[in-house]
N, C-alpha and C positions, 0 to 999 in steps of 0.2 A: 499363669499362676495367679489362682486366686485370692485375695483377700477373705479372712477370717474377722468376724468383729465378733465379738466374744460379750454382751451387754447384760444388763439385769443392774437391783437397786446394791447399795452398797452392803457389802457384808454376801452377797450374794454366789461369791466364788470367782469372779471375773476373772483376778490375776491369778489363783490358782489352777484353776480348771484351763487357762486361756495359755498357762506354759506347759500342762500335762499335750494339751491338744497340739499346741506348738513342737513339741518333742515330740509325738508320734508324727505328725505330718512332715517332721525336718525342715521348719518354718525359723523364721526369726519371730521372735516374740517381742512386741512394746504395751507398755500401759497407758493408756491415752493421757491418768493423772501427772506422769513425767514432763506432757507438753503444755500443761498450766502456767502462764505468767507466774511471778510473783505474788502479787495482788490478789488472782484467783486464791493462792495458797493460802497466803496471810487470811484471809473472809474466811474460809473454810476453817482453819484452825481455830479462830474465834466464836463457830459456830455461826454463823453466817450464811447462810442460800445464795447459792449464787443466781443471781436471775442472766433472762434469756445477751442484756448486752454485754454481759459478762463472758458470755461462753462464743462470742458471736468473731472473736479473735482465733479464740482455743480450735472451734471446729475449721475455721479456715485454716493453720497450720494441719489438721490431721487431714482433711481432704487433698491435701497435697499432698502430703507423706501417702496417703493409701495409693496416689497415680504414681507414686516412687517404687512403691514394694511392690506394685502390679506388675509396672515395666523389670524389674527386677527378679521376680520368679516366683511372686508373695510373702503375704506373713500373717501372722494372729496379732490381732488386737485385742485389748480389752478397754473398753468404752461403757460406761452406764447410759448411753444416747436413749435417754427416757422415752423423748417425747417424737415424735413423730418426723417436726420440721427439721430437730437436728439429726435422725436418721437421713433426710433427705437432701440437706447438705454436704454429710458425710457421702455420697453419694458420686462421687465425681469419676466410676469406673464403669464398664456397662454393668448390667444385672447379674447377668451371669457369672461373671466373674468377683461379685461379692457376694459374698455367703454371711448372713445376719443367723446368729447364735442367741439366744435368749434362755437365761437365768430364770427360771418362775421357782418362786417359794412364799409364800406367807410370813405374815405382818409377825409374827409371833418367833417365828422361825429365826429370822433378820436379829430379832430386836435380842437374843440370846447370845446370837454370835457374836454383836455387837459390844454385849456387855461384858466379855472375854478377851478381845482386841487389845493391844498393848501396843504405844508409841506410832498411832497412825490419828491424822488428823480429824479423821471424821469422828463427830459426837453422835451417840444413841438418839437425842434430842431433834437430831437433823433428818432421822428415818421416817418419821411421818411427812413428814413435808418430798421426801423421794416419792414414796408409795404415791402422795398424792398429786406429782408430777407427771409418776409415770402413764405412758398410753402403751398399753403393750401391743407388738405388732400383731399384723395379722398374716404374715411370711417367714422365710426362712423354719427357721428348727426350733421347737418348743421342746425343755429340756426341765422338768422337775428338780430341785437340787435336794431333796429331802430326803439322798440315801448316798451312801459312799462315793469317793473321787473316780473310784473304778470305776461305779455303774455309771456315773454321771458321763463316765469317757467314753466306755462303751457305749451306749445310747448315741451318743452323738457320731460313733463313729458310724455306726452301722446307720441310722438316718443319713446320715454323707453319700454314704456309699448307696443309697435306696437311689433305684431312676425313677424319674417322674412320673407322675401319675398317668395310668392306662388309660383314666374316662374322670371327669369330673360331675360331679352331682351338685346341681342345682334348687334348693329348696329343701327345708330339712322337717318337713312338715311330718306326722305319725308315719306314711309311705315312704317320705323318701328318706326318713333315719332309719323302718326297715331295713328299706332299699342297699343303703350305705353301708349296714352293719352286713347284709349278702354279698355283698360283695367283698368286705372285707375278709368273709370266713371263707372263701373261695380264693383266697392268696392274690386279690387284684388290686392292687397298689390303688385308692380314691385321693382325690381332690374334692371338699367338698365348699360349697359356698352358702349363705342365708344373709338375705337381706338387713340393713340396719336402719330398723323406727323407733327413735327413740318414745318410750317409752309403754310398747309394743311389742317389737322385736327386737333385743337386746343382747349382743354378744352367743348369737345362736350356733355358730358353729363351733366355735372357742370352746365353748362350752358342751356339748356334742364331744369334741376332741378330745376334751381334759377327763371328759366323763369314761369314757373307750382307751385312754391312753394304755395302760396296764396290760390289756388284749390286744392294742394295735395301734400299728404307727402310721400316720397320716395325717394331713395335715387339713387346717379350717381358712377359711377367708371370708371377707366383708367384703372386700377390695377385688372387684371385678378382674381388673387386670392382671394385679398379682395370679390371682385365682389361675386365668386362662397361661399366664407363663409357667404355672408348674406344671401340665400337660402336657405329653407325648404327642410329638407331630404326626399324623395330621391327628387334632384335635378330637375328641371325644366327649362330648357332652349331653348329659341327661337332665330334662327338665321335670320335674316334678314340682310344678305352680299348679294352680288354678287355671283352668280351662275358660278360656275366653281372651278377654284385653290384657290378663295379665303376662299370657303366654308371650302376646303380639310384643310389649313393652319389654319382655325380657331377650327377647332377639333381636329388638332395636340396640337397648343399650350390648349385646354381644357384638355385633357387627365391628364395628371400629376394631376389633381387637381379634375378628378372624381370617384365615385364609382361605385360600381355595384347599377342594380338598376336604378341610374340615366338618363334621359333622354333628348335628344337632338334633336330639332326640328328643321331643313330648313323648312323656309318660304319664299325660292327664287323659282325663274324660273328655277330648277334645271334639268339638261335631266334627263330622268328617270332611266337608267343605272349607273351613277354617284349614283344615291341615291340606286339603288339594293347594289351597288360594297360597300358605306359606311355603308349599312342595316348588311348587313354581314358582316364587319370586326370589327363592333363595338358588335354587338350580341356574337359572341366569346369570345368579351372581360367583357362581361356581362351588357354593355350598349345597352339601346333602343335607337333607332335612328327613325324620323317620317320622312318622305317626304311630306311635306304640300303645297299641293296647295292652293293661293290665290289670289281672283278676287274681284274686285271693286275701285282698283285705289286710291288714297290719302281719298279721301270723303268716299268709302265706307271701307275701313279699320281704318277712326275712327268712323263711325257712326254705322258698321255693315258688313262683307263683306261675302262671301261666299268660303267657307271651305272645301277643300278636303285631308283629310290625309291619308296615307296609313303607315300601317306598321302592328308591331303585334299588336294581340289583346289588353294584355295585356299592351304594349305602352297605345293604349289610351285610357283604361278603367281610366287610370291616367292623360295624358293630356286633353281627350276629353273637360272633362267637362268644363274647362277653356277655349277653343277654342269653344264652344256652347254660350257661356256666352258672346261672343262677337262678334257670327254671326249674321249676319243678322238675319228676320227670315221670314216663308212662312206665307201664306194665312190661316192658320190655328195656327199659333204663338209657332210650332215648329222650332227650329233653323236651318238655315241652311248651316249646317255641321255634317258627319255624315262617320262613319269609313270605307273608300272606299275600303282596301284589302290591303294583304300583301303589303312588301317591295316597291315596284319602282313604286305602282299603283297608289299612288294619285298624283302624277308627270306630271305620264302619261294622268288622265284624267285629270290635269290643261294644260298640253301640245293640246289635242285634243279640249278643250274647247277653248284656245286662237286661233287655227285652223279653229275653226268656226267660231271665232271674225273674223279673216283675209276675210274670204268670207265673211262674213254678211256686213263687212267694204266698204270690195271693190263693191260688190253690189250696196250699198246706193252712192257711190263715182260715180260709171259708168252711174247709174240713174239720178243723180245730172249733171253728165259733158254733159250727154246726152239731158235734159234740158235743158241745162244752153247755149250752144253752137250750138244747130241742133233745137230745137223750138222758141231762140230766149227768153226764159223765163227767168223773173227779179228772184235773189236770193231770193226775198220777196215773189215771186207768188210761187217757187220753195217751200218753206220753208210753203207754205200757206196750197199746196199740199198733201205732207210730213204730215203735222198735222191732215189731215182729213185723210188718207191714217194708221196714229196712232191709230185713235180711233178704230179702226178694228186689228190692228198689235201689241198694245201695248208695240212696242219694246225699247225698253231704249236706241240702238243707233241712231236711227228713230227720235226719244226724241233728241237726243242729236243735232242730226243735223236741227235741224228745228232753236234751239239757234244758233248755228254756221251760217246758213244761214244769219240769222234775224239782227248779229252782224256788227255794221256801224261804219267806224272810220273815222272824217275828212268828213261825209254827203256822204260819198261811203260805200260799204259794204268792209268787211274785207275779204272774203271769196276771194274775186275778188284780192288781194293782197299776198295771198300764196302761195309761188312758189313749182309748182308739182312735186316734189321731196321727196320719201318718202322711210322710211327706216323700215327692221325688226331687232328685238332681238335675233331670232332664233326658236322661240317655233311654230310659223308656216312653216318655213323648218324643219324645227325636226318634225314633222308629217308628213309633205310628204316622209320625211325618212322613217319615219315608216313603214308608208303603204309601200312602194318599201321592204322594208323586210319582210312585210307580205305577200304580196301581193294582197291589197288591191287597188284598184281605187279610189283617191282621188281627182277627176277632179277639184272641184271649188275650194277648200282651197288649191289644187298645181297652179290654175292659177292666184288666190290673189297674193302670196307668189311669181312670174313670173312677176305679174304687178307689184308688188313696187322695182322689184331689175331693169326690165324697166325703170321707171319711174326714180330712179338714174339717169339714161345716159342721164339729162337734156341735155345736150351741143352737143351729139350728134346724139340725137335726134332733136333739132335745126336744126343741120346740114344737116342731112336728108329731114325734110319737106323744106329745099328749094332745096335743090339735087332734089327729087321729085315733089315738087308742089300739095303733095296729099290736095289740101285745099278743104274745103267744099259747094259745087255744090249746094245742095238741101236741103231745108227746111223743117220740118215739122209743120204742125196745132198741138197745143197743145190740145184743145179740142178734135180732133180727133184718138188722140193715148191715152191721158191721162187714159183711164180706162184699156184698154186693156197692159198700159206699168203697172199699179199698178197689175193687176195680170199674169202680167211676173214675178213682182218680188216678189210678194208671192209664187207665185211656186219656182223659182229659190232658195227662202229661206229654203223652204221645202227640195229639192234637196240636198242642203250644207249641212245641219244639218243631212240629211241622210247618207251620204259620212260620218260626223264624226263621227255619233253613229254607222257606220259599222266596220269602226277603232278600236272602243270600243269593241264591238261584239266580232272579230277576235281577238284582245289582248288580251280580258280576257280568250278567251279556249284555247290559243296558252303558255301562262304563266299561265294557273292557278287561275285565280285572281276572279274567281266567280263574275265577275263587276255587279250590279245592277243600270240598265240603267234608272228605273225609281226610284229609291231614286237619283242617278243622277241630273238626270233632275228636280227633287225634291229640291235639293242645288242651283239649275241652275234657280229657280225662282224669286230668290232677292237675292240683295246684289253684284251680277256679273255681266260682262257688257255684255253678252246676255239674259239678261232674256227679258223674250216676250209671250205675249199671248198662241204663238205655245207654249214654253218653257212649260208650264202650261198644257195644251193638250199633251203632251209626258209624263207624269207622269202618266196618265190616262193606256197611248198606250200601255208602255210597262209594264205595269201590268198586262197585259194579254197575251203579249208576248214579247222575249227578238229579235225576227225576224228581219229581215232586216224591216227599216221601209217603204219604199215605197210599201212592201208587205202590208201592217194593209188596211184594206176594206174602211176606210177614208180618207185616206188618198190617194189611188186608184180613189176614187170616187171624191176629192177636185183638182188633177192631171190629170183629163180626163176633167173638166172644163175647164181648163184653159190652155192645152197642147198646143193649134194652138195660142192664145193670146203671150206666151212664143214665140215659131217660128216666126211668124209673129214679134215679137219686134226685136230680133236679126236681122231677114231680113233687117227691115226698117233701126234701125241702121248701117250695114254693107253698105248697099246699099249710106247710108248718106256719109260713112267715119268715121264711128265714132265705135273705137273699145270698145269692151263692152266683155271682156275677161270670167267673171264669170259666165253672161246669158249666152251665149256662151257654156260656158264648161258646164251649166247646162244641155244645150236643148240637147248635143249628151251626155252625161251621159243617160239621161231619155233614147234616141234611142235607146243606146248599150243597157243599162239595160233593155227592152221592147223589143228586137229584137230575134225571136229564131235564126234568121239565121243569122248571123254577118260575117263579113272578115278575120276570124280566119284559115278558113280552107287555103286560099292560104298563112298564115305566116305559118301553118307546113309543108303544102307541101315545100317550099322553104328552111325552116330549115332543112329538110329531104335530100334535094337537094343536099345542100354544106355542111351541117356536120353529115350524118345518124342520126339522131337524131327522128327519128321515129312518128309516127302518128297515132290515131285512127281512124275506121271509123264509119261509119252512119247506114253499114248494120251487123255491127259486135256489140258485148256486149260489155263498158265500159273496160280499164283496161286491153284488149287485142289493142297490138301494132303492127306496120307493118311499113316496109321498102321495098322501090321501087331503082329500077335502073333506074334513070327516062331518060337518053339517049339513052333508047332501047326504041322503041316504041311500043311494042309488050307487 
């Protein structure tokens, strides 16, 4: 049986609650004060705080008795145990048999209680010393005593009966906190952990638990071993920390406490090759590793994100049900979460999702820019136009752009006050790098990444503008261009998705991932940033074939109707002096993709001329290579 230690400052109700708990559990009750030697009691009667040396013998006696009580069937002990080192001295039995119950209260409440106490040696003026000494435990049960004794006992019994946490979450940033609350809202028992960094990150987990204590019962830790011991086996841990070295550091710190069969899930935006490496290394130690893409931002994490886990089927079998519970739901009610494939596939798919997102955001941005500065449309007018477009597009990004354009500040539109310098966190650039490695043209996504890069050169751009005086001398009538602009936007969006999916298709083959593009599309129909009406269509399109999207007959028909509008819009924009990098990239990609003959024959001839790289011929079978001595005219 267990020994229950009810702890807290004097006046928190240790004795009263301890006796009630002992009665409830049918266990004997002991008050640690009764074990003090006479000299300690005398000091306290005279208002003299006890020193560590005074407590040493007392703690040793209690530790011996705790062992005896545990062998005898258990007990309840009321003990202040204010410092962690005191609690460590009392830990004389295995941790699973020692249950800590911390009675938490603020200074003012306890002070009022002590003022009314009679016939007790503890003086109210000693209270300040107790609060200064108190080191709140990050383990065990925490109960606020600012309520009735009945409610306190009820809360303790509820928490004692609660099973170990089904999942542990590490990292309480914006996404981590939202996901934790999402898990709790689905009645999933959660433990949370956040590191302690003096002056930077202090008591994050404790404060998060306290803030949500009225609604949810869960535990927060800043001690890693205690955090892991709070989890049911096999331990399931979700990491929500910054990608890169931080993930490796956390994994390294976890390993001494992990067992074979435990599961670590990385829910950040890690590079897929890092996930590949981590999964292999942990697999060799018998520990499962899941690289899990999560999309939806803060709101999605809280209410239901799109989730893309990659790893072994065995790992997903255990972790998947928890992820599916918190995921968004598609139009049929199924979770927007699926087993993507092995090793780094989940993070690769999330990377491509973000690449498509880059393209879509830039496409909307340059469309807005063209309308704002070259048709002289107000933000409100553009918002109305986008809202009309979105009746067909059903795009989340277009939807939020309407809200952005309508937001006012001091009678003016906020969008007009935002600096035109954007940043990128890495996933867009990673998509471009992966495409280069795999030989996949990624025109629109790459153009979007580069557009962000050049936007960051704000001071240089301003200087260049003054030097070149590249001013707009041509205005465009909105009514004349808006319909064709919409068709251009739609077409470019299709092409942007096509290049992203082509990267998925090639990677699936190259890495033997066997990606299901239809299922990936379904997962992206809700919860994620790129959800749209087009994404709903892609679910069905990729059920029939994993071929390049632009080879689908329905897509061909749509493109043929609108290609002229795309070309005309780009021409008008360029003539007006406005850069439209994604619209232009989409136009060039389409022209290249649909050209039976392009310019690469000249490139092959040049390569052979200066480097003897050889070339193939149109009048010979593919796979035969030739070299020419180009300076010889014969």
